[in-house]
C-alpha positions in Angstrom: -121.2 56.8 -30.3 -118.1 55.4 -28.9 -114.5 57.1 -30.0 -113.7 54.4 -32.6 -116.7 55.3 -34.8 -116.4 58.7 -34.6 -112.8 58.6 -35.9 -113.0 55.4 -37.8 -111.9 52.1 -37.4 -108.6 50.3 -38.2 -108.3 47.7 -41.5 -108.0 44.0 -40.1 -105.7 43.0 -42.6 -103.0 40.8 -40.9 -102.9 37.2 -40.3 -101.1 34.8 -37.7 -97.7 34.4 -40.1 -97.7 38.2 -40.2 -98.5 38.9 -36.4 -95.6 37.0 -35.8 -93.4 38.9 -38.2 -94.0 42.2 -36.5 -93.2 40.9 -33.3 -90.4 39.5 -34.5 -89.3 42.2 -36.0 -89.0 43.8 -32.4 -87.6 41.1 -31.0 -85.0 40.0 -33.3 -83.7 43.4 -33.8 -81.0 46.0 -33.6 -81.0 44.8 -29.5 -79.3 41.0 -30.1 -76.8 43.3 -31.6 -75.7 45.7 -28.9 -77.7 44.6 -25.6 -75.2 41.3 -25.1 -72.2 43.6 -24.2 -73.8 45.8 -21.4 -75.8 42.8 -20.0 -72.3 40.9 -19.7 -70.8 43.7 -18.3 -73.2 43.9 -15.1 -73.5 40.2 -14.9 -70.3 38.4 -16.6 -70.2 34.9 -16.8 -73.8 34.7 -15.5 -75.1 36.2 -18.3 -76.8 33.0 -19.5 -78.4 33.1 -16.1 -79.5 36.7 -16.6 -81.0 35.6 -19.9 -82.8 32.9 -18.5 -84.2 34.8 -15.6 -85.6 37.7 -18.5 -87.2 34.6 -20.4 -89.1 33.5 -17.6 -90.5 37.2 -17.1 -90.9 37.8 -21.0 -93.0 34.1 -21.0 -95.3 35.5 -18.4 -95.9 38.5 -20.0 -96.6 37.0 -23.4 -99.1 34.5 -21.5 -100.9 37.3 -19.8 -101.1 39.0 -22.5 -101.9 37.1 -25.0 -105.1 36.7 -22.7 -105.9 39.9 -22.5 -105.4 40.5 -26.1 -108.1 37.8 -26.4 -110.7 39.0 -24.2 -109.8 43.0 -25.5 -108.8 42.7 -29.1 -108.6 46.5 -29.6 -105.3 49.0 -30.1 -103.5 50.4 -27.2 -102.3 47.1 -25.6 -102.1 47.3 -21.9 -103.1 50.4 -21.3 -106.4 48.8 -22.7 -106.4 45.9 -20.4 -105.3 48.3 -17.1 -108.2 50.8 -18.3 -110.7 48.1 -18.4 -109.5 45.4 -15.9 -108.1 47.5 -13.1 -109.4 51.3 -13.2 -108.7 54.5 -15.7 -105.7 55.6 -14.0 -103.7 52.0 -14.4 -104.7 52.0 -17.5 -103.2 55.4 -18.2 -100.2 54.9 -16.1 -99.3 51.4 -18.2 -100.1 53.5 -21.5 -97.5 56.2 -20.2 -95.1 53.9 -19.4 -95.5 52.0 -23.1 -95.0 55.3 -24.6 -91.9 56.7 -22.8 -90.1 53.5 -22.8 -90.9 53.0 -26.5 -89.6 56.1 -27.4 -86.2 55.8 -26.1 -86.2 52.4 -27.7 -87.0 54.1 -31.1 -84.2 56.5 -30.6 -82.0 53.9 -29.7 -82.9 52.0 -32.5 -82.6 54.7 -34.8 -78.7 55.4 -33.3 -77.6 52.3 -33.9 -78.6 52.2 -37.8 -76.8 56.0 -37.4 -73.7 54.4 -36.2 -73.3 51.5 -38.6 -74.3 53.1 -42.0 -72.4 56.3 -41.4 -69.9 56.7 -38.3 -69.6 60.2 -37.1 -72.7 61.4 -38.6 -75.5 59.2 -36.6 -77.5 61.4 -35.4 -78.4 62.7 -38.6 -78.7 59.2 -40.5 -81.0 58.4 -37.1 -83.2 61.4 -37.8 -83.2 60.4 -41.5 -84.5 56.8 -40.8 -87.1 58.0 -38.6 -88.8 60.2 -41.1 -88.4 57.6 -44.0 -90.2 55.1 -41.9 -92.6 56.9 -40.0 -93.4 58.2 -43.8 -93.9 54.4 -44.6 -96.4 53.2 -41.8 -98.4 56.6 -42.7 -99.3 54.6 -45.9 -100.6 51.3 -44.3 -99.8 48.9 -42.0 -99.8 46.0 -44.9 -97.3 47.6 -46.6 -94.8 47.8 -43.5 -95.6 44.1 -42.8 -94.4 43.4 -46.0 -91.0 44.4 -45.2 -90.6 43.7 -42.0 -90.7 40.0 -43.6 -87.9 41.0 -45.3 -85.7 42.4 -42.6 -86.6 39.4 -40.4 -85.3 37.0 -42.7 -82.0 39.2 -43.9 -81.2 39.6 -39.6 -81.6 35.8 -39.2 -79.6 35.2 -41.9 -76.9 37.0 -40.6 -77.2 35.7 -37.0 -77.2 32.2 -38.2 -74.0 32.8 -40.2 -72.4 34.4 -36.9 -73.5 31.4 -34.7 -72.2 28.8 -37.3 -68.7 30.5 -37.9 -68.3 31.1 -33.9 -69.4 27.7 -33.0 -67.5 25.4 -36.0 -64.5 27.6 -36.4 -62.4 26.5 -34.0 -62.0 29.6 -31.6 -65.2 28.9 -29.2 -64.1 27.6 -25.9 -66.8 25.8 -23.8 -65.2 26.7 -20.5 -66.0 30.5 -20.6 -69.9 29.3 -20.5 -69.0 28.2 -17.2 -70.7 30.6 -14.0 -67.4 32.2 -12.0 -67.2 34.2 -9.1 -67.6 37.5 -11.2 -71.1 36.6 -11.2 -73.3 38.0 -8.3 -77.2 38.6 -7.7 -77.5 41.7 -7.9 -75.6 41.8 -11.7 -77.3 38.3 -13.1 -80.9 40.8 -11.8 -79.2 44.0 -13.9 -78.7 42.1 -17.0 -81.7 40.2 -17.1 -83.2 43.6 -16.7 -81.6 45.0 -19.6 -81.7 41.9 -22.1 -85.7 42.6 -21.4 -85.2 45.4 -23.5 -84.7 42.7 -26.5 -87.7 40.5 -26.0 -90.6 43.1 -24.9 -91.3 43.0 -29.1 -94.2 41.1 -28.6 -96.3 43.8 -27.7 -96.1 45.1 -31.0 -99.1 42.2 -31.7 -101.1 43.3 -28.4 -100.9 46.8 -29.8 -102.2 45.3 -33.0 -105.6 44.6 -31.9 -107.7 46.2 -34.1 -105.3 45.3 -37.2 -105.3 41.5 -37.5 -107.8 39.2 -38.5 -110.2 37.3 -35.9 -107.6 38.5 -33.2 -109.4 36.4 -30.7 -107.6 33.6 -32.2 -104.8 35.0 -34.0 -103.3 37.0 -31.0 -102.8 34.2 -28.4 -101.1 31.9 -31.6 -98.6 35.1 -32.5 -97.4 36.1 -29.6 -95.8 32.7 -27.8 -94.9 31.6 -31.4 -93.0 34.8 -31.8 -91.7 34.7 -28.6 -90.0 30.9 -28.6 -88.2 31.8 -31.7 -86.7 35.0 -30.2 -85.7 33.5 -27.3 -84.4 30.4 -28.8 -82.3 33.1 -31.4 -81.1 34.8 -28.5 -79.8 31.6 -26.3 -77.8 30.5 -29.7 -76.0 33.9 -29.8 -75.7 34.4 -26.1 -73.8 30.8 -25.8 -71.4 31.8 -29.5 -70.2 35.5 -27.8 -69.4 34.3 -24.5 -67.6 30.8 -26.2 -66.0 32.9 -28.7 -64.9 36.4 -26.4 -65.6 35.6 -23.5 -67.5 37.6 -21.0 -64.6 39.8 -20.2 -64.2 41.0 -24.0 -67.4 40.8 -24.7 -68.4 43.2 -22.0 -65.6 46.0 -23.6 -66.7 45.3 -27.2 -68.8 48.0 -29.1 -69.8 45.8 -31.4 -69.7 42.0 -29.9 -71.4 40.4 -33.5 -68.4 41.5 -35.6 -65.8 41.2 -33.4 -67.0 37.7 -32.2 -66.8 37.2 -36.4 -63.5 38.4 -36.9 -61.9 36.0 -33.8 -63.3 33.4 -35.1 -61.2 33.8 -38.2 -63.8 35.0 -40.8 -63.4 38.9 -41.4 -65.2 38.9 -44.8 -68.6 38.2 -42.7 -67.9 41.5 -40.3 -69.1 43.8 -43.1 -72.4 41.3 -43.8 -72.4 41.8 -39.8 -72.4 45.6 -40.0 -75.3 45.7 -42.3 -77.7 43.1 -40.4 -76.9 45.5 -37.7 -78.5 48.3 -39.6 -81.1 46.0 -41.0 -82.2 44.7 -37.9 -82.5 48.2 -36.1 -84.7 49.5 -39.2 -87.1 46.5 -38.6 -86.5 47.6 -35.0 -87.8 50.9 -35.9 -90.5 50.3 -37.8 -92.3 47.8 -35.6 -91.5 50.1 -33.0 -93.0 53.1 -34.4 -95.5 51.2 -35.4 -96.8 50.0 -31.9 -96.5 53.6 -30.0 -98.8 55.0 -32.5 -101.6 52.6 -31.6 -100.9 53.1 -28.1 -101.3 57.0 -28.4 -104.5 56.3 -30.7 -105.9 54.8 -27.9 -105.1 56.7 -25.4 -106.3 60.2 -27.6 -109.9 57.9 -28.3 -109.9 58.2 -24.3 -108.7 61.9 -24.3 -105.4 61.1 -22.1 -104.0 62.7 -24.5 -105.4 65.2 -27.2 -108.3 63.7 -29.0 -107.1 65.0 -32.4 -104.6 61.9 -32.1 -107.5 59.5 -32.7 -107.8 60.5 -36.3 -107.8 57.4 -38.9 -106.9 58.4 -42.0 -109.8 57.4 -44.7 -107.7 56.3 -47.3 -105.0 54.2 -45.7 -106.7 53.4 -42.5 -104.1 54.2 -40.1 -103.7 56.9 -37.2 -101.7 59.2 -39.0 -101.9 62.1 -36.8 -100.5 59.4 -34.3 -98.0 58.3 -36.3 -96.6 61.9 -37.4 -96.6 63.4 -33.7 -94.4 59.8 -32.4 -92.1 60.5 -35.7 -91.5 63.8 -34.6 -90.8 63.1 -30.9 -88.3 60.0 -31.8 -86.8 62.4 -34.1 -86.2 64.8 -31.3 -85.1 62.5 -29.3 -82.7 60.6 -31.7 -80.8 64.0 -32.2 -79.3 63.9 -29.0 -80.2 60.2 -27.2 -77.1 57.8 -26.1 -78.0 54.5 -27.3 -76.8 52.1 -24.1 -78.2 55.0 -21.7 -81.5 54.9 -23.8 -81.5 50.4 -23.4 -82.0 51.0 -19.5 -84.7 53.7 -19.4 -86.6 52.1 -22.2 -86.7 48.4 -20.0 -87.6 50.8 -16.5 -90.9 51.9 -18.5 -91.9 48.8 -20.8 -91.0 46.8 -17.2 -93.7 48.9 -15.4 -96.0 48.5 -18.4 -96.4 44.7 -18.0 -96.2 44.5 -14.4 -100.0 46.4 -14.9 -100.6 43.9 -17.9 -100.0 40.7 -15.3 -102.0 42.7 -12.7 -105.0 42.9 -15.3 -104.5 39.4 -16.4 -104.7 38.4 -11.7 -108.5 39.8 -12.8 -109.6 37.3 -15.5 -112.1 35.1 -14.4 -112.0 31.1 -15.6 -114.6 31.7 -18.5 -112.5 34.4 -19.5 -109.5 32.4 -20.5 -107.5 33.1 -17.3 -103.7 31.8 -17.3 -102.7 29.5 -14.6 -102.3 31.8 -11.3 -98.2 31.2 -11.2 -98.2 33.4 -14.2 -99.5 36.6 -13.4 -97.8 36.4 -10.2 -94.3 35.5 -11.1 -94.5 38.2 -14.1 -95.9 40.8 -11.7 -93.0 39.9 -8.8 -90.5 40.1 -11.9 -91.4 43.0 -13.5 -90.7 44.7 -10.3 -87.5 43.2 -9.4 -85.9 43.4 -13.0 -87.3 47.3 -12.8 -85.4 48.4 -9.6 -82.2 46.0 -10.3 -81.7 48.5 -13.4 -78.9 50.9 -13.1 -79.6 54.0 -10.9 -80.2 56.6 -13.4 -82.4 54.4 -15.4 -84.4 53.9 -12.5 -84.2 57.2 -11.1 -85.0 58.9 -14.6 -88.0 56.4 -15.7 -89.7 57.1 -11.8 -89.2 60.6 -12.5 -91.3 60.5 -16.1 -93.5 58.2 -14.6 -94.6 60.5 -11.7 -94.7 63.4 -14.4 -97.8 61.4 -16.0 -99.4 60.5 -12.9 -99.7 64.4 -12.0 -100.7 65.0 -15.8 -103.6 62.4 -15.3 -104.3 64.2 -12.2 -104.1 67.2 -13.3 -106.6 65.9 -16.2 -109.3 65.1 -14.1 -109.4 68.0 -11.6 -109.9 70.4 -14.6 -112.6 67.8 -16.0 -114.5 68.0 -12.3 -114.1 71.8 -12.6 -115.9 72.0 -16.3 -118.8 69.8 -14.7 
């Protein structure tokens, strides 16, 4: 009997629309409200080039992930792909990278909620948000998907209002979009790595492999659709911010979209933008906790994590123990985390995760829906390049935690051999 049968199966409730919305809930979330500022600080006037590079890598990752998800429609995403295509260790490393990276993302998103809802008490609000959304996830993914639809619709409306005000208010200057001498190769690569933080939400779709209807058709359709919409939105927002604020002002802005609305002469839009940021962060947090818990579920089934976490609730059909543990860890991290530092750490872990995804996609045969050979090659090289172009603190801390995961894998294997 396999682990899935032992612990109970998840319920297949989600169609293409819901899967796309869950992906957008992660990609068009708080990242769009915070990531452009540190990216502009790294790339200066080369911000849009960094955005294009991040988009190319994200496209390759999405294509590889979609083909793999159609072949392996199980919860766990690249943890499953790496295990099945490359070997047990690479699956473990991918799952570990995803969990640590996205735990940092969850903490960052919860802190954005706190900073917009109650400045000065952001940690308290962050913890409360984590507790509330963990409880929501524990009563069923279908209810989470419904709430995510509302969140995505509201955030898109807020972003559209900012773009319209910025580009139509007479304060935009197209000359600010020109690439100047402040844009260096290293800075552009670092900006691309930081912006990748905001694009990585399509992984949530792949990690829901056991909860979508007809996954072999639904997942390959949903991933590129969600990514395409997100790329369009991010490009429009980035152009607006550069045209209204310029790269220097953008780099030093703690709330760039709110400042852009104010600079465009629409101060009444600022409270709406703040509300949009808080709602977007909640939407991202909702989908992130959902995705991380499914990877924990898959790793627990294979005993890379405590097997008790593989339990599925008999009534709600969700991995409730994994949800509760993930929520508890995120709440602890949110009590001490720094938003901008978490972005770099998260990007490193997730880029490693997608490097394994692209390497796994390379092994697909022509009869398995293999993508064009250039896709996994560019994706793998791009992930590694962007990962090691991130700020040194993010690279060192991320590599150290990944190494700890590799050591844990080795210890687990040694103990297993000793018992035999």
